[in-house]
Each structure stands twice: as C-alpha cells, then as structure tokens.
N, C-alpha and C positions, 0 to 999 in steps of 0.2 A: 644426548649426554648419557653416559653410563654412570649411574649412581653407585653401583656396586660392582667392583672388579677385583678379582684375586689373581695374583701371579703364581708362577710355578713354585716359588719358595714356600708358600703357605699350603698349596694344594698337595704337595708331596709329603708334607708333615702330617702324619696320621694323627698325632696328638691334637692337631688343630682341625683337620678336615673331617675326621670321623665324628666330631661333636658339633657339626653344623649341617643342618638339614634343609631340604627344599620341599615345599608343599605346593601342589596345584590341585584345584578342585573344579567341579562343574555343577551346573544347576540340577543335574540328574542325581546328584549325591555321590558320584564317583570321585575318587582322588588318585593322584599320582604323587608319590613321595619317596625320597631316598636321601642319602647324604650328598654333599656337593661334589663328591668324586664318584658317586654311583655305587658305593658299597653299602648295602643295607645293614643297619645296625639294630633295627627293631623288627619284631614279627609283624608289625603293622605296616612296614614299608612294602612298596610294590609299585610297579609302573601302571598297572590297571587294577584298581581296587574298587569293587562295585557293590552297591546294595542289591541283593537278589530277592525278588518278590517271593519266590518259592520257599525261601528260608526266613520269612518274616522281615524282609528288608534289612537284615543284618549284612554287614560288610564282609566281602570275601576277596581274598587275594587270588586273582586269576593269573596274571602275568607278574612274576616277581622281578625279573630283570631281563635286559637284553645285552648280551655280550657282543660287541662289535670288534671285528679283527680286520687288520690291514694285511693283504697278501701281495707281496712283491718278490719276484725272482724266487718263487717257491718257498719263501720264508713267511711265517705267520707271526704277526705281532698283535696279541690280544689286548684290547684296551679295557677289558673288564677287571673287576676286583671282587673277591669274596674272601671272607675270613673263615679259617678252619681252626682246628684245635691249637691252643696256645696262642702264639703270635704269628702263626703261619698264614700268609695271604697268597692266594693263587687264583688267577694270574695277578700280576702286579702292574696293571694297566695305568695306575695313577702316575707312574714314573714318566709316562709320555705326555702328561698334561702340561700345557703351557699357559693356560688362562681360563678363567670363568667369568662370564658376564651375566648379570641378572638384571635385565631391563624389563621388557614386556614378557619375555620368557627366558628360561635358563639356557645358556649356550656355552658348551665346553669346547676348548680347542686342544687338539693332540698333535704332537710332532714326532714322526718316526723317520729319521734321516731327512730326506728331501720331501717327505710327504707331510702335508698339514691337512688334517681332517677336522670338521666341526660337527657336533651333535647338538640337536635342539629337540625339544618335545613340548607338545601342547595337548590338552584334552579338548575334545569336541564339547561345545557348550551344553548341549541337551541330550547327549547320547553317551552310552558306555563305550567310548572309543578313544584310544590313544593314537596320536599322530607323531611319529618319530622321524625327524628329518636328518639325513646324513649328507654332508656336502664335502666333496673333494676340493679343498681350497687350492692346494698346490701339489704337484708331483712331477718327477722328471722322467718317469718310465711307466710302463703298463701297470695299472693298479686295480686290484680286485678287493671287494669287501665281503666279509662274512658276518651274518647276524645269527646269533644263537639264542633262542628264547628259553628262559628258565621258568617253568610252570609250577604253581603251588596248588590251586583249586582247593582252598581251605578257608575257614573262618579266620578273621584277623586275630581272634583270641586264642587260636590253637596253632599247632605245628603239624607238619605232615612228614611221613616217613615212607621209604620204599615199601611197596606192597604189591600183592598179586592181583588186587582188585582194580588197579588202575588200567584204563583202556589206553594202550599205546598206539592204537591204529589212528590213521588220519584220513581225511577226504581231500581230494584235489579240488580246489576252487580257483576262481579267476586270479591268476598271478599270486597264488599262495595256497595255504592249506586251512582246513578247519578240523578241530578236534575237541573232544570233551573227555576229561579223564574219568568222570564218574557220572552215573545216571542222576537225573534231576538237575544237573548243572546245565547251563546254556553252553552252546558251542562257542569256542573262542576262534575267531577268524583272524588269521595272520596273513596279511596281504601286502603287496608292494605296488608302487606307482609305475614300475617298469617290469619287464620280464626278468624273472630270477630263476635260478635252479635251486630246487629244494633237495637236499641230501638227507635221506632218512637214516639217522643213526641214533635210535632211542637209547637213552642211558639215564641212570640216576646219579646225581652228584651228592655224595653222602657227607654228612657232618658239617654242613654250613652253619656258622654260628652268628648270633646277633648280640653284639657287645652290650647294648643298653639293656636288653632283657637279662643278661647275666648280672649286670650291675644292680638291677632292680629285684634280684632274687627269684626270678622266674626261670622256667625251662628255656633254653636258648639255642638248642641244636635241632636242625631239621635236614631232610633230604629233599632235593628239588629235581623235577623231571625235565629232561631236555629231549625233545623229539628228534632233533637233528639241527641242520643249519641251512640258511639261505645264502646263496653266493651270486654275485654279479660283478661285472666290470664297471668302473666309473671313470669318466674322462675329467680332466681338470675343469673346474667350474660347474660340474654337473652335480645335481642333487637327486636323491631318491627318498621317498617318503614311505615308511613302513606304517601299516595300520594294524592295531590290535583292538578288536571290538567284539561285542556279542551279537552283531548282525553283519551280514556280508556287505562289503564296501564296493562302491563303483570305482575301480582302481584308476580309471582314466581321469577322474576328477579329484584325486587325492592331493595333488600339489595345489590346485586352486582352493580346495577346502582348507588346507593347511594355512594358506595365505589369508583366507577370510577369518579363520579362527584367531590367528595371530593379531590381526588388526582390531579385534574386539577387546584386546587386553589393555588395561590401563597402564601406561608407561610407568615403570617404577623409577622415576627420575627425581624424586623428592621424598622427604619424610611423609608428607601428607598423602602423596600418591601411593606410596608403599602401604600405608594404613588403609586407604580406600580400597586398594586391590585386595588386601588381606580381608577387609570387612566383607567384601563380596563373596569370599570363599565360604562363608558360613551359610549362605542362602541355598536352600533346596526347593525346587519347584516340581511338584508332581501333578500334572494336569492343571487344574485351577487352584490348587492348594499350595501355599508357600509355608515353609518351615525354617527354623533357625537351628543349626547345629551348635551346641554349646562349645565344642572344641575338637581339635584333632590331636591324636588319632582315635581315641576310644570313647569319646562322649557322643551322646545323641542329643535329643531335645531335653532341656531342663527349664522349667517354667520361670524360676527365679532368674536364671541367667538370661533368658529371653527378655524379660521385663527390664532388666538392668542394661542390656545391650542395645535394645531397639532405638532409644533416642540418639545415642552416639553413632551407631552404624547408619542410621537414616539421615544424619545431619547434612551431609553434602550431596545427597542423591536427589536428582530432579524428580524421578518417578517414585512417589511415596506409596503407591497403591500396593506394592508387594509387602511393605511393612505394615500397612493397614490390614492386609489379609492375615498376616502373622498375629497382629494384635487381636483381631477378631477371633482367631483360633484360641488364643490364650484366654480371652474373655469367656468363651463357651466352655472351656475346660474348668475355669474357676467356678462357674455357675453349676456345672454338673458334678464336679468332684468335691469341692470344698464346702458348699453351702448346704450341708445336711446335718441332722442332729448328732450323728456319731462322730465325735471329735477324735475318737481313738485311732481312726485311720489317717488323720491329718497330722503330719509331722512338721512340714515346712509351713508353719502357721503365719509367717510373715508375707507369703506370696500374694494373697489377696490385697494386702495393704501396699505392697510395692506397685500394684496395678494403678493406684491413685497417682503415685509419683510419675509413672510412665505416661499416663494420659496427660498429666499437666505439662510434662516436658514436650511431648509430641504436639499437644494442642498449640503451644506457642511457636512451634517451628514448621509444622506441616501446613500445607495449603488446603486444608479441609475446614470450611467454616464451622466454628463451634463443634469441634470434634468431641468435646466433653459431653455434649447433649446425647450423642449416640450411646454413651455408656452410663448416663445419669441413673437410670433405673437399676442397673447392675450394681453401681456403687452404693446406692441406698440399700439394696439387698445385703451387700457385704457388711455395711455398718450395722444394720439391724441384726444380722447373724451374730456378730461379736457381742452386741449388746444383750442378746438373748442367752449367752453362755453364762449361766449363773452357778453352775456346779460342774464337777468333773475335772479332768486333767488340764483342760484349757478353759479359762473363765474370765469374765470381767468382774472385779470385786467392787465393793461399795465405794471405793475411792475413784472408780472409773478406770483404773489401770488394768492391763491385761496380765494374767498370771498363767504360767504353763509349767507343769511338773508331772512327770511320769517316769518311773524307774526304767533306766536303760534306753530312754528315748531322747535324742538330740533334737530340739525344736527349732534351732536357728541354723544359719548358714555354716556355723562352725560345727559340722555334723560328723567329723571323723570318729570312727569307732575302733576300739581295740579290745579284744577279749570280751566282746559282748556289751561293753560299756562305752558311753561317750568319753572321748579323751578330754574334752573341755567341758567340765561340769557347769552347766548354765541353767539349772532348774530354778524357777521362781519368776521374779519380775526382771526381764532383760531390757537393757537400755534402748537398743535399737528398735525392738518390737513396739515399745511404748512411744518412742519418738515417731515411728511410722503411723501409729494409731492416732496420735495428736494431729499429725500432718493430714491424714485422711479425713478426720472430722472437720478440720478447718477448711480444707479444700472443698469438700462437699457442701459445707454450710455456706461458704462464700458463693459457690456456683448457684446454689438454691436461692440465696438472697438476690442474686443478679437476675434470676428468672422471675422475680417478683413474688416469690413464695416466702415472705418474711416470717410468717408464723412457724412454718415448718423449719426454716433455717434456724430460728431462735433456739429450738430444742437442741440442735447439734452444736450451736455456739455455746450454750450453757454446759453441755457435757464436755466440750473441748476445754472450757475454762476450768472445770473441775479436774480434768486430766492434767492440765498444765500445772495447777497448784500441787497436785499429788506427785507429779513427775519431779518437780523441783525439790519437794520435801523428801522424796525417796532417793533420788540419784545424785544430787549435788553434794560434793564433799565440802565439809565445813571450812576446811583450810583453803578452799578456792583453787584446788589443783585438778579440776576436771570432774568426771562423773564416775560413780561406781558402775561396774560392768553388769552385775546381777545382784539382786537383793532377794533374800528368802528368810523372812522372819528376822531374827537377830543377826543373821549372817549377811554381811555386806562385802562383796568381793571388790577389793580396791586394786586388783590387777589392772595395769595400764594396757588397755587393748584399744583397737581402732573403732570398735562399735559405737563409742561415744561421739565420733565425728559426725554421724548421721544427725544427731540432735542439733548440731550447729550448722549443718549444711542443707537440710531439707527446706523447701520453700516456706513452710510454716514451722518455726522452731518454738519449743516450749521454754527456751532459755532467753534471758536478757542479754544485752550486749556484753557486759563484763563476764558473764558466765560462758558465753560463746568464745570470748577471747581466751579464757582459761583453758577451755577444751582445745582450741587450736594450738595454744602454746605448748601444752603438755604433749600433744600428738606430734608436733613438729620436733620437739626436743627428744622424745623417746622412740618414736616409731617411724618417722619419715626417712626414707632412703632414696637413692637415685632410681630405684625400680618400683617404688610404691611404698605402702605402709606395712610395717611389721605387724604381726598378729599378737605380739606380746613384747613388752619392754625387755631389753637385754639385762636390765637390773633385776629382773624377776628370777628367783631360783628355779622356776619351771621352764625357763627359756631354753630353746633348742635352736641354735644358729645355723645348723647344717641339716638339710633335707636329703637324706640318703638311706640306703639299706633296703631291707625287704619291706613287704607291704605293711606289716605291723610297725616296724621302726619308722617308716615314712609317715604313717597315720599319726603316730605319737608326736611327730614334729610339725605336722601340717599347719596347725593353728596355735603353735606354741613359739612363735617367733618367725616363721616363714613369711616372706613378703608377698603381697598381692597387689598388682598394679591397679586394678579397677578402683581400689579404695582411694588412690591418689586423686581421682577426679572429685570425690566428695571433700577431700582436704582442700583442694584448689578452690572449690565452690565456697567453702566456709572462709577460707583465707581472703579471697577477693571480696567477699561480702563485707568483711570487716575493714580491709585496707583499701578497697576500691583501686583506683589507678596506681596508688602508691605500692600495691603489691604485685604489679605486673612483672617487674624485673625478676623478682624471686620465682614467680610461677613459670616464667619463660625459661629460667634455668632448670626447672624441673623437667622440661622437655628434653634437655640434653641427654639425660640418662636413658631415656626411652629411645632416642635416636641412635645412641650407641648400641642398644640392644638389637636393633634391626639387622646388625651384622653378626649376631651371635645366635646360638641354638637353632632357630629356624629363620632363615633369611627373609627379612621384610615383614616380620610379624612379631607378636609379643607372646612369650611363653605363659604357661598357667601360673607359675609361682617362682620364687627365687629364694636362695639362701638368705637368712637374716644377717649372717656375717658377711662382711666384704670379702671378695669383690662381687657378691650378690649374683652368683651363677644361676642361670635359668634352669628350672627343674619342671617335672611333671609333663603335662601335655605340651606339645610343641607350639600350638597356636590356640588362643582362647578368645572367644567372642567378646566377653565383657571387658577383657583387658584392652583389646583393640578399641572397643567403643569408649572406654574410659579415657584413653589418650586423645582420641578424637574430640571428646567432650572438653578436655582441657584446652585444646586448640580453639574450640568454639568459644570457650569462656574468655580466652585472651582476646579474641576478635571483639567480643561483646564489650569488654571493659576498655579496650583500646579506642572504641568509637564513642565513648561517653564524653 
C-alpha cells in the first residue's frame, strides 16, 4: 500500500512542491534532504550531508544534488531543477514528473515521450554513503542517461562561491572518480554499479538560489561546482546504482547493498509507521555511544528536548538499550554540568527536573526492572542541590517554591532573545518550573518510601506538601480560570499560556480536580489547535499569529502565539486523566490534525512549530524530535485508556 502518492498536477505546481520536503537520515548522523521535486530550497539541503570529525562533527554539504538527464536520438532531457535570480528555473525537469511515491523510500517517476524513468535514493545505515538508483522502466529506442553531480563542500550554515582555491582535479577509481575540493575534507567517491564513461567538464554554476533562506532573511545565493558528468546506456528494465560516499565502494555489490538498505526501512504505510520511521531519524550512534538530535536541519543535541522526546520515541521500540544509553548520557551531563554551586552558568534550570518525569515514564514502559533504582542517587543529588540554593539568581525560598531571576537571562523553554533581552519576560516564580519541582519531590519520596526508607521519604513528603500549598496560593487565579504564568512580587502575569498545562498533566499534580479542570478548560478554549497548543492566547494584545520574517521578527513571534505540537501530549494527558474513556473521542480527533500534517512541510514527520493563525502552516525546522514523540505519546495514551 502506498500511503503517500502525488500525481503530476501537484508536482508541477511549484507553489505546492517547493514547500514540501523529504528527509532521510542514518545512524552515522548523515542526512539526505531536498524538496519533493529535487529542487533545493535551503542551504541545509543536499543529497549527502555529513558530520565531519575534523570539523568538530559539524554537518557539511558534500553533494548538493545530482542532475539526471535522458539522452535519446542526440536530444538531452534534463530532469533536474535549480532556482536562479527572480523566478527563473533551469533546467525545468519537474515538468517531466508524473508521480511521487513515499513508502519505504522516495521514488519519483519521469516521462519523456515514450521513456519512463524512476529515481530512488537511500542512505547506508551506518556510513556516509548515498545510494541513488536509476531505473529505465519503459523505452522504445536506445536510451542513455547522464548524471551530473553538483558539489558544495561547505558547512550547512554557510554558502560557497566560485574560487581559485578549489581543487578541480579528480582521481580515477573503480567505476567512477574521487575528488576533494579543499584540503582537510575527505575525498568524495562517486561510483556506479556498472561501467560508465566520465566526461571531465569542470564548471561552476553561478547564482543558485535557496527560496526558504531568502524568506527567512538570510543570504540565499551560492555557486556550485560540477566536475563533469557520467554517461551510460540503459536497457528497458535495467537499473543502475550510483554511490556517493566518503569511502570507496565495492561497485559489484552496490545493487545488493541498495536492496539490503531498502529492506531495513519501516514501510510508511500508516500514520504510526510514518512517525516511527521519523522517530528513528533522530538517533545517532558513534561507536558505543547513542545520541538524539533535537531536529533537522540545524539542531544538534539539546538536553531538554532529549528528555521530553525519549518516552515517546522509545514507546514502540523493542530494543530499548539505545534509549537507555541516551538517558545515561543525559544523566551524566546533568551531574557534571548542573549540580555545582555556580548557578550563573545554568539557564535551562528545568532540565534536571524533567529528568524525573522521563525516568518515571520510561520506568513504566521499558523492560528494565526498577529502572528508577539506577538513578535514585542522582535524583536525590538533584533535589538536595535545589534545596541548597538559598540565595542568588536561582533559589528555593522559605515557601519551598523555586525562584529564578537575572537580567537578560531566559530560564525556561520560552528562551527566544531579541536585542539582548528575553522576548517572553518570565523572571520570578514560573508555573511549570514549580510544577516540575513538586512532581520531582513526590516521585522521589514515593520511590524512597517503597524502598523501605520511610524516615528519609518523610522529609521529602513534608517539603512537597509545603510546595503544594504555596503553589496553589501563588498560581491559582481566584476566579477559577486557570493559573498565572509567572509571579514576581506584586506582579502576577495572567497571560494565558500553555505552561500551566504541566501542573495538570504531570504524574503528581499540586492541583485538586476542579483546579485541573479549570486549567484544561482554559487551555482547550484559548490555546488548542489542530497542530498543538498556542504559546499565547489570540485574545492577548501581545499575540502574534504568523511566524515569519527575519531572525529577530521570528524570535519575537516564537513564543507569542506560535503553535508547538509537543505540548498537545500534555494536554491529552490532563484531559484523559479527568475525562477517562469519555475523553477518547475528542483526543482521537486531535490526531486528525497531525495526520494531515504528515503530507505538508516535510513528508512523514512533524515540523518544529506552526502559525498560531489558521491554517496553521508548518514553520521552523522541518522535523522535530519532541513533536514526533509527543504525537506518539498521544497514540499511546489512547491505547492505554481504550484498554481500561
């Protein structure tokens, strides 16, 4: 079954096709990404984008694109497409497209007269290698194909231009060539599964433009180097596999390797399989170490994102050991980075408290007996660390609540900055930090009591009760319309934001049932959309419903109404906790909006954020780990409550 198929009418419509991307990654940290028609619209796009050890494991675009041409009767039909100045596209290969299937791998079909050609691509699982398969499906006469590589050899954050330092020479290797444009870079091996002729015609293609970079206010023009082209004849039904990698390939085994790699892929034949496939794309494995990329194309590891994503991404995986390795790594980072006297260096102060939530979620789902015992000592260290903060910019006050305030420092996940200041001013007592604090105290106290250490547990239970009373007195609005977002002295921020949902959704809530209902009701009314929760109510004068413009303009909108999907998982948790099975129909409908999104922005995954205003267009990074995890968590919740 093909879950996602596009016909010619949509593919040739550039207003549609240029705004839909494809992303494939591998465990080595490499990725392959472009639009559904193969026209790169981001500087981050490329067919082989690798982390290079010699450059601190930052990602570099080695192979930007491959232009495939059909040659018949001395006529050349180029299937590629690049954007140049204005609205000029050359060549216009998209006009030959007849269909796109995205099942286990992307497959594009082209028709030129009586010729039908298909293109497929897959990354090797553990190597920096792209396998690009070309198949002549139909033809009525002798047919040749040409493959023209466009090379960049530059950091994903930069652009390249024609220069005299580039090495345009190449070396002949088995069924192909090897070249490296600059010293320190690895060689790029361009090889084929059958004998091909390489025609050396070095040239620079000047002024190629990236539409999305232009829209985001960045530099968007660059020059790409083409060393020449490969040419060979194909018979009807014959396939050829081109390889682009940083190590020489055994060309006789390329077809078999392509088949093996393709079989490893999760079929994208359902919503959940799309999400599971996408969830696997965030995993990186280097030797015995596993890591989680926060998102594509420009994010690396982020501790908060990792902790929020782990339960959802691991939920349907049989092998949890990779995720345990990641959790171990985050645990070691928390101990070495956060638990020290100098709180001035700690800005994301909620991260150690999210660790408790992650452990509790994973402990109930993973097949590791008493996972929590593994981290019991660290969790106690974290709690004692916060308890010991009596003065400074981050401290626990006499009420037991946590307070954080320092000029120019955003201490929470709403950390966008503009002109040196946090866009969302949240200095003081923040609602989610203290909800997490209460949850951590209660979780640890409960575990400790279950270990038979009642006396030690009693101290944490007592502090938790104190925090609970202070939380209610500080954050609950008298009129019963939810919670204040932040409190600092006489200032009580009554902005309707999603941060209050955590107080109703965490395993241990400081709120009573009616208070939790009030939170869920106001969040549902003001913030819930088909793509997640808004970061601010549309009724607020600070609300910005469109996320667009340059960096500063986008940062000013990011947490002022922009929608984040991962927050919807906590809403669903709180909603079902209140309504039980009676809430299933509503939560199931929430999934419809996310399934629709699998056909937009980046196919088969969930974008970083969305406009607060309808139709809630996807924005930011093309694929985000905690968003994919959040939707998987909603599916898991539906299964849980359906079985009650």
